[in-house]
C-alpha positions in Angstrom: 12.1 12.1 -16.1 9.8 12.6 -13.1 10.7 10.8 -9.9 9.0 10.1 -6.6 11.3 12.8 -5.1 9.8 15.3 -7.5 6.3 14.5 -6.4 7.2 14.6 -2.7 8.9 18.0 -3.3 5.8 19.2 -5.0 3.6 18.1 -2.1 5.9 19.8 0.4 6.0 23.0 -1.6 2.2 23.0 -1.8 1.7 22.1 1.9 -0.1 18.9 1.0 -0.3 16.2 3.8 1.9 18.1 6.1 3.7 15.8 8.6 3.1 12.7 6.4 5.0 13.4 3.2 8.5 12.4 4.4 7.2 9.0 5.5 5.3 8.1 2.3 6.0 4.7 0.8 6.1 4.9 -3.0 4.3 1.7 -3.7 1.7 1.9 -0.9 -1.8 3.4 -1.4 -1.9 7.1 -0.5 -5.2 6.5 1.2 -3.7 3.8 3.4 -1.0 6.2 4.3 -3.4 8.8 5.7 -4.0 11.1 2.8 -7.6 12.2 2.9 -9.8 13.3 -0.1 -8.8 16.9 0.3 -5.1 16.0 0.2 -5.6 13.9 -2.9 -7.6 16.6 -4.7 -4.9 19.1 -3.8 -2.3 16.8 -5.1 -4.1 16.2 -8.4 -4.6 20.0 -8.9 -0.9 20.6 -8.2 0.1 17.9 -10.6 -2.1 19.4 -13.4 -0.7 22.8 -12.8 3.0 21.8 -12.4 3.1 19.3 -15.3 0.6 21.0 -17.6 -1.6 17.9 -17.8 -5.3 17.2 -17.5 -6.1 14.3 -15.3 -9.6 12.9 -16.0 -11.6 11.4 -13.2 -10.9 8.0 -14.7 -7.1 8.5 -14.7 -7.1 10.1 -11.3 -8.9 7.1 -9.8 -6.1 4.9 -11.0 -3.4 7.0 -9.4 -3.3 5.3 -6.0 0.4 5.4 -5.2 3.3 7.7 -5.7 4.7 5.2 -8.2 1.4 5.2 -10.1 1.7 9.0 -10.4 5.3 8.9 -11.6 4.6 6.1 -14.1 1.6 8.0 -15.5 3.5 11.3 -15.9 6.5 9.5 -17.5 4.4 7.4 -19.9 2.4 10.5 -20.8 5.6 12.2 -22.1 5.5 14.7 -19.2 9.0 13.7 -18.1 10.9 17.0 -18.8 8.9 18.9 -16.1 10.9 17.7 -13.1 13.3 20.6 -13.6 10.5 23.2 -13.4 10.1 25.3 -10.3 
């Protein structure tokens, strides 16, 4: 099962939103927490690569918080990937 910690670790490993990752609140909008469009696109790309999923523009637009991302990955059956490195 994918967790918020898995997503935060992915962001750190990929160098996304440096200096902001540790303070992210899981249920608050990533935009409101200072992630810009480049950070969000980088995160979506990393999610697709790490979890072997394709995130359409429609789906990506609904992933506003860390909890949204985790819920989507877990409901998509992509829950065994948290052990991947």
